[in-house]
C-alpha positions, 0 to 999 in steps of 0.5 A, a space after each residue: 465305894 458307897 460314898 466319895 467321903 470312903 476312903 479305898 483300901 486298895 487302889 486300883 486305877 487303869 493304866 492308861 487313866 495316866 498317874 493323875 488319879 493314882 497321884 490324887 489317890 495316894 494323897 487323898 489317902 495320906 490326907 486322910 490319915 494324918 488329919 484324923 490320927 495325928 495331934 498337932 503337933 506331930 503334924 508339925 514333925 511331919 510336915 518338916 520330915 516332909 520338906 527334909 525328905 524333898 531336899 534328901 535328908 535322909 532318904 535311901 533312893 530318889 524318888 521320882 517325879 510323883 512321889 515328889 507331887 504326893 509329897 508337895 500335895 501334902 506340905 501344902 494340906 499340911 499347910 492349909 490345916 496347920 496355919 500359924 502353926 506351920 510357921 516353924 517350917 518355912 525356912 526349910 519350905 521355901 528354899 524347895 518351893 524357888 527350886 520346883 517353880 522352875 522346874 524342868 517339870 509341870 507337875 511339880 512347878 504346878 504343885 509349888 504353885 499349889 504351896 505358895 497358895 497354901 502358904 499365903 492364904 494360911 500365913 499371911 503375914 509370914 508371906 511377904 518375907 518370902 514374897 519378893 524372893 519367890 517372884 525374883 526367882 520366878 522372873 529370872 527364870 522365865 524365859 527357861 521356864 517358858 521354854 519347858 512349858 513349850 517343849 513338853 506340848 
């Protein structure tokens, strides 16, 4: 690669580096392709499709945690780029946030928190409607989340 803005055609990552680099590379390629080739209407449709995929609508097999993290990363990018235009998909996105904010895997919790931050920053008038519900969910599950965190390291 000649610069940091070049998108690699093939992702060749040393397995010893872990899957995080692979996940970031996949998300970067997706963001580049989607951001440069899809109009706003198609990005809105794609955002809804990503949410549907995440909750299991029309998928042929169960994705692994890394794939789900990539989907959440793309959802957060889409919310940030679409801003108010993404508000129509919040009814599908917020329930998956509730699930992911209390998930056993810290990577999914992390990506869900990023999606929520994207939602708060991009659509401030909408987040207050969901804020109490999401915070209550985390508070109700705080003990379980702490147990997950202690057992992960």
